One Martini backbone bead per residue (centre of mass of N, CA, C, O) as a GRO file, in nm:
protein
   94
    1MET     BB    1   0.245  -0.713  -0.284
    2THR     BB    2   0.529  -0.720  -0.510
    3VAL     BB    3   0.870  -0.604  -0.489
    4GLN     BB    4   1.152  -0.560  -0.716
    5ILE     BB    5   1.492  -0.492  -0.623
    6LYS     BB    6   1.795  -0.332  -0.605
    7PRO     BB    7   2.068  -0.231  -0.492
    8GLY     BB    8   2.003   0.127  -0.499
    9GLU     BB    9   1.719   0.105  -0.566
   10VAL     BB   10   1.405   0.279  -0.646
   11TYR     BB   11   1.077   0.281  -0.507
   12THR     BB   12   0.761   0.422  -0.586
   13LEU     BB   13   0.501   0.515  -0.354
   14GLU     BB   14   0.150   0.580  -0.401
   15LEU     BB   15  -0.083   0.734  -0.171
   16PRO     BB   16  -0.385   0.811  -0.083
   17SER     BB   17  -0.478   1.141   0.053
   18ASN     BB   18  -0.613   1.346   0.350
   19VAL     BB   19  -0.495   1.561   0.583
   20SER     BB   20  -0.760   1.725   0.667
   21THR     BB   21  -0.874   1.456   0.832
   22GLY     BB   22  -0.603   1.327   0.996
   23TYR     BB   23  -0.488   1.136   0.799
   24THR     BB   24  -0.216   0.893   0.792
   25TRP     BB   25   0.079   0.748   0.688
   26THR     BB   26   0.218   0.444   0.804
   27TYR     BB   27   0.502   0.229   0.904
   28THR     BB   28   0.611  -0.121   0.899
   29PRO     BB   29   0.907  -0.113   0.952
   30LYS     BB   30   1.131   0.143   1.045
   31GLU     BB   31   1.362  -0.077   1.047
   32SER     BB   32   1.624  -0.182   0.809
   33GLN     BB   33   1.878  -0.370   0.631
   34ILE     BB   34   1.732  -0.383   0.336
   35ILE     BB   35   1.572  -0.106   0.377
   36ALA     BB   36   1.464   0.231   0.282
   37ILE     BB   37   1.234   0.477   0.413
   38SER     BB   38   1.077   0.766   0.253
   39GLU     BB   39   0.918   1.068   0.278
   40VAL     BB   40   0.869   1.302   0.024
   41SER     BB   41   0.544   1.366  -0.008
   42ASP     BB   42   0.204   1.526  -0.024
   43GLY     BB   43   0.218   1.688  -0.251
   44SER     BB   44   0.043   1.927  -0.407
   45PRO     BB   45  -0.134   2.184  -0.375
   46SER     BB   46  -0.470   2.273  -0.359
   47ASP     BB   47  -0.753   2.471  -0.437
   48THR     BB   48  -0.911   2.241  -0.290
   49PRO     BB   49  -1.057   2.180  -0.017
   50GLY     BB   50  -1.000   1.839   0.068
   51ALA     BB   51  -0.824   1.731  -0.133
   52SER     BB   52  -0.660   1.497  -0.280
   53LEU     BB   53  -0.357   1.322  -0.226
   54GLU     BB   54  -0.016   1.222  -0.231
   55THR     BB   55   0.169   0.981  -0.075
   56ILE     BB   56   0.528   0.960  -0.083
   57PHE     BB   57   0.738   0.674  -0.123
   58GLU     BB   58   1.074   0.564  -0.071
   59ILE     BB   59   1.228   0.254  -0.175
   60LYS     BB   60   1.544   0.131  -0.071
   61GLY     BB   61   1.794  -0.068  -0.155
   62ILE     BB   62   2.060  -0.227   0.033
   63GLN     BB   63   2.011  -0.544   0.067
   64LYS     BB   64   1.976  -0.861   0.048
   65GLY     BB   65   1.626  -0.947   0.061
   66ASN     BB   66   1.334  -0.970   0.275
   67VAL     BB   67   1.035  -0.754   0.325
   68LYS     BB   68   0.764  -0.658   0.529
   69VAL     BB   69   0.521  -0.401   0.461
   70THR     BB   70   0.312  -0.178   0.658
   71PHE     BB   71   0.043   0.029   0.566
   72THR     BB   72  -0.126   0.293   0.746
   73TYR     BB   73  -0.455   0.456   0.767
   74GLN     BB   74  -0.456   0.707   1.023
   75ARG     BB   75  -0.520   0.828   1.331
   76VAL     BB   76  -0.289   0.866   1.578
   77TRP     BB   77  -0.509   0.906   1.825
   78GLU     BB   78  -0.658   0.626   1.720
   79THR     BB   79  -0.565   0.343   1.885
   80ASP     BB   80  -0.870   0.188   1.911
   81ILE     BB   81  -0.875   0.203   1.593
   82ALA     BB   82  -0.898   0.095   1.300
   83PRO     BB   83  -0.781   0.125   1.013
   84LYS     BB   84  -0.895   0.248   0.714
   85GLU     BB   85  -0.614   0.144   0.585
   86THR     BB   86  -0.430  -0.134   0.420
   87LYS     BB   87  -0.086  -0.202   0.316
   88ARG     BB   88   0.091  -0.474   0.162
   89ILE     BB   89   0.451  -0.532   0.127
   90THR     BB   90   0.687  -0.706  -0.067
   91VAL     BB   91   1.041  -0.682  -0.048
   92LYS     BB   92   1.281  -0.757  -0.305
   93VAL     BB   93   1.629  -0.794  -0.276
   94LYS     BB   94   1.865  -0.879  -0.567
   0.00000   0.00000   0.00000
């Protein structure tokens, strides 16, 4: 997936999650001179235990350039097990 934004512009990425299972979304690279990524919310609480929520990330363009970001959905303590899900995004700041 490729996303194109301008410096100062924000792209919102919503990824399905269920924190009650221990899985969380993480991303790499953590630092970039081209973009800034912040986790905004895990969504609003549900009345149904174990219900899916959205993990929301805001990707803000800082300066012109391209960067590849990998989001992985896994349990942080399971370092020897492959992520349950992986999303790769190329962000182009123009």
